[in-house]
Every structure is written in C-alpha cells, then in structure tokens.
C-alpha positions in Angstrom: 0.0 0.0 0.0 1.2 3.5 -0.9 -0.3 6.7 0.2 -0.2 10.4 -0.9 -1.7 13.3 0.9 -1.8 16.9 -0.5 -3.4 20.2 0.1 -4.2 21.8 -3.3 -5.5 25.2 -4.4 -7.9 25.6 -7.3 -11.3 24.5 -8.4 -12.3 21.1 -7.0 -14.3 20.4 -10.2 -11.2 21.1 -12.3 -9.0 19.0 -10.1 -11.3 16.0 -10.3 -11.5 16.3 -14.1 -7.7 16.5 -14.4 -7.3 13.4 -12.2 -10.0 11.4 -14.0 -8.7 12.3 -17.5 -5.1 11.8 -16.6 -5.5 8.4 -14.9 -7.9 7.0 -17.6 -5.8 8.3 -20.5 -2.5 7.3 -18.8 -2.9 3.6 -19.0 -4.7 1.3 -21.5 -6.0 -0.9 -18.7 -7.1 1.9 -16.4 -10.8 2.2 -15.5 -13.0 4.2 -13.1 -14.6 1.6 -11.0 -16.9 3.8 -9.1 -17.4 7.4 -7.8 -19.3 9.3 -5.1 -19.9 12.9 -4.6 -21.8 14.7 -1.9 -22.1 18.1 -0.3 -23.2 19.4 3.0 -23.6 23.3 3.2 -20.4 24.8 1.7 -18.4 21.5 2.1 -17.8 19.0 -0.7 -16.4 15.5 -0.7 -15.6 13.3 -3.8 -14.3 9.8 -3.9 -13.0 8.0 -7.0 -11.8 4.4 -7.2 -9.6 3.5 -10.2 -8.2 0.2 -11.2 -5.6 -0.9 -13.6 -3.4 -3.9 -14.6 0.2 -3.9 -13.4 2.3 -5.7 -16.0 5.3 -5.9 -13.7 3.3 -7.5 -10.8 0.9 -9.4 -13.1 -2.1 -8.3 -11.2 -4.7 -5.6 -10.8 -4.2 -2.5 -8.6 -6.7 -0.1 -7.1 -6.2 3.7 -6.4 -8.7 5.3 -4.2 -8.7 9.1 -4.3 -10.6 11.2 -1.8 -11.0 15.0 -2.2 -12.5 17.3 0.4 -13.2 21.0 0.4 -14.8 23.1 3.2 -16.3 26.5 2.5 -14.3 27.3 -0.6 -11.0 26.7 1.1 -8.2 24.5 -0.1 -8.9 21.1 -1.5 -7.5 18.2 0.6 -6.5 15.1 -1.2 -5.9 11.6 0.1 -4.9 8.8 -2.3 -4.2 5.2 -1.4 -3.2 2.3 -3.6 -3.8 -1.4 -2.9 -3.6 -4.8 -4.5 0.1 -4.8 -5.6 1.3 -7.8 -3.8 1.3 -11.4 -4.8 2.3 -12.9 -1.4 -0.1 -14.6 1.0 1.1 -13.3 4.3 3.4 -10.4 3.6 3.7 -7.8 0.9 6.3 -8.1 -1.8 6.5 -6.5 -5.2 4.7 -3.2 -4.5 6.4 -1.5 -7.6 3.0 -1.3 -9.3 1.4 0.5 -6.4 4.1 3.1 -6.4 3.9 3.6 -10.2 0.1 4.1 -10.0 0.6 6.8 -7.2 3.5 8.3 -9.3 1.1 8.9 -12.2 -1.3 10.8 -9.8 1.7 12.9 -8.5 2.5 13.8 -12.1 -1.1 15.0 -12.6 -1.0 17.2 -9.6 
C-alpha cells in the first residue's frame, strides 16, 4: 500500500476532471470503477476508485482518491493504492502501487 496526501488550491471540479482524465488516458487498462460525490452546506467530498493492470506484478491494482473542500478553502486530497502484492502473508513487489501513485503525482 502506498499513500499520498496533499493540500491543493484551485477548483475542485477542475482537479477531479484532471485526475480522471489523466488516470484514464495514462494507461490502456485503467478504469474508473466507481465514484461518489456529496455536499453538506459549503463543504464537498468526492471519492474516485480507479483500477488498472500492473504488467510488472501481473495483477490488478486499485487507487482510491478522496477530495475534500470546506467553504471554498483549499482542496485536501488523500490517495491510497492497494492490491500490488502477490504474497499470501506479507507484501512483496509493490512497484505497481508506487507507479500508480506516481502517475497521480504527475497530474497534480
């Protein structure tokens, strides 16, 4: 598992669009598995779950991205990857997870 947390400035709608377009166009096997958006007053929260195939690991990986913005303030991002290990009892070969997260870092 790999994790990235950032505070971003800008339009939350634009940030979501940039992430979706960049992830989906950045890999032939990438897909948007599901999404959720909700608001309460001036606060917004968006969740995106992406998946792609890792050729290096020979398995599928997921990337969960959560964005939160309160009252027009900065956008807080938390992104977590999972699924990159082939071992039963411990994690080995997490290169695919790091690479998936690196793609998101490029987009930001």
